[in-house]
C-alpha positions in Angstrom: -59.1 -20.6 -8.9 -57.1 -19.7 -11.9 -54.5 -22.1 -13.2 -51.5 -21.1 -15.2 -51.4 -24.3 -17.3 -52.4 -22.1 -20.3 -48.7 -21.2 -20.6 -46.7 -24.3 -20.0 -48.0 -26.5 -17.3 -51.1 -28.3 -16.1 -51.2 -27.5 -12.4 -52.5 -30.6 -10.7 -54.0 -30.2 -7.3 -52.8 -33.1 -5.1 -53.9 -33.3 -1.5 -52.9 -36.4 0.3 -55.4 -37.5 2.9 -53.6 -38.5 6.1 -54.9 -41.2 8.3 -56.6 -40.1 11.5 -56.3 -41.8 14.8 -59.4 -42.4 16.9 -57.7 -41.6 20.1 -56.7 -38.1 21.0 -53.1 -37.4 21.7 -52.1 -36.5 25.2 -49.8 -33.8 26.5 -49.1 -32.7 22.9 -47.8 -29.3 23.7 -44.9 -30.4 25.9 -44.1 -33.4 23.7 -42.9 -31.5 20.6 -39.6 -33.3 21.0 -41.2 -36.6 20.2 -42.2 -35.4 16.7 -42.8 -37.9 14.0 -40.3 -38.6 11.3 -40.6 -36.2 8.3 -42.6 -37.6 5.3 -40.7 -39.0 2.3 -39.7 -36.3 -0.2 -42.7 -35.5 -2.5 -42.9 -36.8 -6.1 -43.3 -34.9 -9.3 -46.4 -33.7 -11.1 -46.8 -35.8 -14.2 -47.9 -34.5 -17.6 -47.8 -35.6 -21.2 -45.0 -34.0 -23.2 -47.0 -34.4 -26.4 -50.0 -32.7 -24.9 -47.7 -29.9 -23.5 -46.4 -29.2 -27.0 -49.9 -29.1 -28.4 -51.1 -26.8 -25.7 -48.2 -24.4 -26.5 -48.9 -24.4 -30.3 -52.7 -24.3 -30.3 -54.4 -20.9 -29.7 -51.3 -19.5 -28.1 -52.5 -15.9 -28.5 -55.9 -16.7 -26.9 -54.2 -18.5 -24.0 -52.0 -15.5 -23.3 -55.0 -13.1 -23.5 -56.9 -15.4 -21.0 -53.9 -15.3 -18.7 -53.7 -11.5 -18.8 -57.4 -11.4 -18.0 -56.7 -13.5 -14.9 -53.8 -11.2 -14.0 -56.3 -8.4 -14.0 -58.7 -10.4 -11.8 -55.9 -11.1 -9.3 -55.9 -7.4 -8.4 -58.1 -6.7 -5.4 -59.6 -3.7 -7.2 -60.9 -6.1 -9.9 -62.1 -8.9 -7.7 -65.7 -7.8 -7.5 -66.1 -8.3 -11.3 -64.9 -11.9 -11.2 -67.8 -14.0 -12.7 -67.3 -16.9 -10.2 -67.9 -14.7 -7.2 -71.4 -13.9 -6.0 -72.5 -10.4 -6.8 -74.2 -10.1 -3.5 -71.5 -9.1 -1.0 -73.9 -9.7 1.8 -74.3 -13.3 0.8 -70.5 -13.8 0.7 -70.2 -12.2 4.2 -72.9 -14.6 5.4 -70.9 -17.6 4.4 -67.5 -16.1 5.4 -68.4 -13.9 8.5 -65.9 -11.7 10.3 -63.6 -13.7 12.6 -63.8 -10.8 15.0 -67.6 -10.8 15.1 -67.6 -14.6 15.5 -64.8 -14.7 18.0 -66.9 -16.3 20.8 -68.2 -19.0 18.5 -64.6 -19.7 17.4 -63.4 -20.0 21.0 -66.3 -22.3 21.9 -65.3 -24.6 19.0 -61.7 -24.7 20.2 -62.4 -25.5 23.9 -60.6 -28.6 25.1 -58.3 -28.5 22.0 -54.8 -27.2 21.4 -54.8 -24.2 19.1 -51.9 -24.1 16.6 -51.4 -20.9 14.6 -50.3 -20.6 11.0 -49.8 -17.1 9.5 -49.0 -15.9 6.0 -46.8 -12.8 5.9 -47.5 -10.4 3.1 -51.0 -9.0 3.3 -51.6 -10.7 6.6 -48.9 -9.5 9.1 -47.8 -6.7 6.9 -49.6 -4.5 4.3 -49.1 -5.1 0.6 -46.6 -2.5 -0.7 -45.3 -1.6 -4.1 -41.7 -2.6 -3.2 -41.7 -6.2 -1.8 -38.4 -5.5 -0.1 -40.1 -2.9 2.1 -42.9 -5.0 3.4 -42.1 -4.3 7.0 -44.4 -5.4 9.8 -45.2 -2.8 12.5 -43.7 -2.9 16.0 -47.2 -3.5 17.4 -47.7 -6.5 15.1 -44.4 -8.0 16.1 -45.2 -7.5 19.8 -48.6 -9.2 19.2 -47.1 -12.2 17.4 -44.4 -12.6 20.1 -47.2 -12.8 22.7 -49.2 -15.2 20.5 -46.2 -17.6 20.2 -46.0 -17.7 24.0 -49.6 -18.9 24.1 -49.8 -21.2 21.1 -47.3 -23.0 18.7 -47.0 -20.5 15.9 -45.6 -20.7 12.3 -45.1 -18.2 9.5 -45.9 -19.8 6.1 -44.9 -17.6 3.2 -43.9 -17.7 -0.5 -41.0 -15.6 0.4 -37.5 -16.9 1.1 -37.4 -18.1 4.7 -34.4 -16.0 5.6 -36.1 -12.9 4.2 -39.3 -13.6 6.2 -37.2 -14.1 9.3 -35.4 -10.8 8.8 -38.8 -9.1 8.6 -40.3 -10.8 11.7 -37.2 -11.3 13.8 -38.7 -13.7 16.3 -36.6 -16.8 17.1 -39.5 -18.6 18.9 -41.5 -19.2 15.7 -41.5 -21.9 13.0 -40.8 -20.6 9.5 -41.9 -22.2 6.3 -40.5 -20.2 3.3 -40.8 -20.8 -0.4 -44.4 -21.9 -0.1 -43.4 -24.4 2.5 -40.4 -25.9 0.7 -38.0 -24.5 3.3 -39.1 -25.3 6.8 -37.1 -24.5 10.0 -38.1 -24.6 13.6 -36.7 -22.8 16.7 -33.7 -24.4 18.4 -34.6 -26.6 21.3 -32.3 -27.7 24.2 -32.3 -31.4 24.9 -31.5 -33.1 28.2 -28.0 -33.9 26.7 -27.4 -30.2 26.3 -27.3 -30.5 22.6 -29.2 -28.0 20.5 -31.7 -29.6 18.0 -33.8 -27.9 15.4 -36.3 -28.9 12.7 -35.1 -28.4 9.1 -36.9 -29.8 6.0 -36.2 -28.8 2.4 -37.9 -31.1 -0.1 -36.8 -29.2 -3.2 -33.1 -28.9 -2.5 -32.2 -30.5 -5.9 -33.8 -27.6 -7.7 -31.5 -24.9 -6.4 -29.2 -24.8 -9.4 -32.1 -24.7 -11.8 -33.9 -22.0 -9.8 -30.8 -19.8 -9.7 -30.3 -20.3 -13.5 -33.9 -19.3 -14.3 -33.6 -16.4 -12.0 -30.7 -14.9 -13.9 -32.6 -15.4 -17.2 -35.8 -13.8 -16.0 -33.9 -10.8 -14.6 -32.3 -10.3 -18.0 -35.4 -11.0 -20.0 -37.8 -8.8 -18.1 -35.5 -5.8 -17.6 -37.1 -4.2 -20.7 -40.5 -4.1 -18.9 -40.6 -1.1 -16.5 -41.8 -1.9 -13.0 -41.2 -5.7 -13.3 -39.3 -7.2 -10.4 -37.9 -10.7 -10.1 -37.4 -12.0 -6.6 -35.4 -15.1 -5.8 -37.1 -16.9 -2.9 -34.5 -19.7 -2.9 -36.7 -22.7 -3.9 -39.1 -20.6 -6.0 -39.2 -17.4 -7.9 -41.6 -14.4 -7.9 -42.2 -12.1 -10.9 -43.9 -9.0 -9.4 -46.1 -7.0 -11.7 -47.7 -4.6 -9.2 -45.8 -1.7 -10.6 -46.1 -2.7 -14.3 -48.4 -0.8 -16.5 -51.4 -3.0 -17.3 -50.8 -2.5 -21.0 -47.5 -4.2 -20.5 -48.8 -7.3 -18.8 -49.2 -9.3 -22.0 -45.6 -8.5 -22.9 -44.4 -9.6 -19.5 -46.4 -12.8 -19.9 -44.6 -13.6 -23.1 -41.2 -12.9 -21.6 -41.8 -15.3 -18.7 -43.2 -17.9 -21.2 -40.1 -17.6 -23.3 -37.8 -18.5 -20.4 -39.9 -21.3 -18.9 -40.5 -23.2 -22.1 -37.1 -24.9 -21.6 -37.8 -25.9 -18.0 -40.6 -28.5 -17.9 -39.7 -29.3 -14.2 -40.9 -25.9 -13.2 -44.5 -24.7 -13.0 -46.2 -21.4 -13.0 -48.9 -20.3 -10.5 -50.3 -16.9 -9.6 -50.9 -14.7 -6.6 -51.8 -11.1 -5.9 -50.0 -9.1 -8.6 -47.2 -11.8 -8.7 -46.3 -14.8 -10.8 -44.8 -17.7 -9.0 -42.4 -20.2 -10.5 -42.1 -23.4 -8.5 -40.7 -26.9 -8.9 -43.2 -29.5 -10.1 -43.2 -31.4 -6.8 -46.3 -32.2 -4.9 -45.7 -29.7 -2.2 -47.5 -26.5 -1.2 -48.6 -24.5 1.9 -51.2 -27.2 2.7 -48.5 -29.9 2.7 -46.3 -27.6 4.9 -49.2 -27.2 7.4 -49.5 -31.0 7.7 -45.8 -31.5 8.0 -45.6 -28.9 10.8 -48.5 -30.5 12.6 -46.7 -33.8 12.4 -43.4 -32.3 13.6 -45.1 -30.8 16.6 -46.6 -34.1 17.5 -50.2 -33.3 16.4 -50.4 -35.6 13.3 -53.2 -38.0 14.5 -54.7 -35.8 17.2 -58.4 -35.2 17.5 -57.9 -32.5 20.1 -55.9 -30.1 17.9 -57.4 -26.9 16.5 -55.2 -25.4 13.6 -56.0 -21.9 12.6 -54.5 -20.6 9.3 -54.7 -16.9 8.3 -53.8 -15.8 4.8 -54.7 -13.5 1.9 -53.4 -15.1 -1.2 -54.4 -17.8 -3.7 -51.5 -20.0 -2.5 -53.1 -20.0 1.0 -56.1 -21.8 -0.4 -54.1 -25.1 -0.3 -53.9 -24.8 3.4 -57.6 -23.7 3.7 -58.6 -26.8 1.8 -56.5 -29.1 4.0 -58.3 -27.8 7.1 -61.7 -28.4 5.5 -60.7 -31.9 4.4 -59.4 -32.7 7.9 -62.5 -31.3 9.6 -60.2 -29.6 12.1 -59.8 -25.9 12.8 -60.5 -23.4 10.1 -59.0 -20.9 7.7 -59.4 -17.1 7.7 -59.1 -15.2 4.5 -57.8 -11.6 4.7 -59.6 -9.6 2.0 -61.7 -6.5 1.6 -63.5 -8.0 -1.4 -65.5 -11.2 -1.9 -63.4 -14.1 -3.3 -63.9 -17.8 -4.0 -62.2 -19.4 -1.0 -62.1 -22.5 1.2 -61.7 -20.3 4.3 -64.5 -20.3 6.8 -64.1 -16.8 8.1 -62.7 -13.4 6.9 -60.8 -10.4 8.1 -60.4 -7.3 6.0 -56.8 -6.2 6.6 -53.6 -6.7 8.7 -55.0 -4.4 11.4 -58.0 -6.7 11.9 -55.6 -9.7 11.9 -53.7 -8.0 14.8 -57.0 -7.4 16.7 -57.9 -11.1 16.3 -54.5 -12.3 17.5 -54.7 -10.0 20.5 -58.1 -11.4 21.4 -56.7 -14.9 21.2 -53.8 -13.9 23.5 -56.2 -12.2 26.0 -58.5 -15.2 26.1 -55.5 -17.6 26.7 -54.1 -15.4 29.5 -57.5 -15.1 31.1 -58.0 -18.9 30.9 -54.6 -19.5 32.6 -55.4 -17.1 35.4 -58.8 -18.7 36.0 -57.3 -22.2 36.1 -54.6 -21.1 38.5 -57.2 -19.7 40.9 -59.1 -23.0 40.8 
């Protein structure tokens, strides 16, 4: 995985191992109201200011060039040439088989357990498009996700602003985790006292003024680069370079660097043709996954089966959490081999929809069979 510490920050991967209970939870689906208390707000990533200054001064040109090389590698059309990926595509497929082809084995592994679904949005439920404001999901996909949510607890986990993702999906029965999990909200639930309750967790609230300030600076600084688009995702920012001429990537890198040098509490990471600016708190999509499992009452369960489907580098944090927990699995959406912690693969959103439909069909058939018995 590429880390953007070469510009300003050292991105430290921090995964907190949660204690696991020996006993399995009972009646976890219907007991979502008894969710555990949210974890304490995360701390900050620590770094040496002296070392930071040295990193900025030494070999700055080489660092930017290395960053641009990684920007090229982030494009799916360049992925095959990445040195860390096995040249033999057949070997990669052997270790990350199609989730559609392995569907029966997946179902066998989940039997007797509660499936919980986590879905990225861009590139997973909707195709990657040139204009991020037009990343609409199809009516067929929306219908499929609606049915999925009736069968299993379902959450959308995206780097996008939560409100924007909701406006794309438009399903009230889902959990939404926007800004890479830094803005989490659940559906309203009606309690016995007739009072509406809902889950809301925003661990990076104190960064809002800073994020808005940097957003304005980035918009002004990058406007000279044709095709660059800065997106405000509330608790993080995205600098899209999908429509930027590759010859201009180095220039864009320098522009972003010039703004962020004055904000040591923000860090830079990278996704598919996008640069992500986030607070330096120990929070990511993996942490969001764990938080949602806790909120749903599955924190210490041994009979829970989380499934996370995503296509981006930022989804790797969630894939790794599932591997570390030894529960459920991750599915990478990609047409090309990539280094990943996911166990299975799907090539595109259409295959994701087929997989989700099969999960729904299996659940509905199981319910009918049990009702007859």
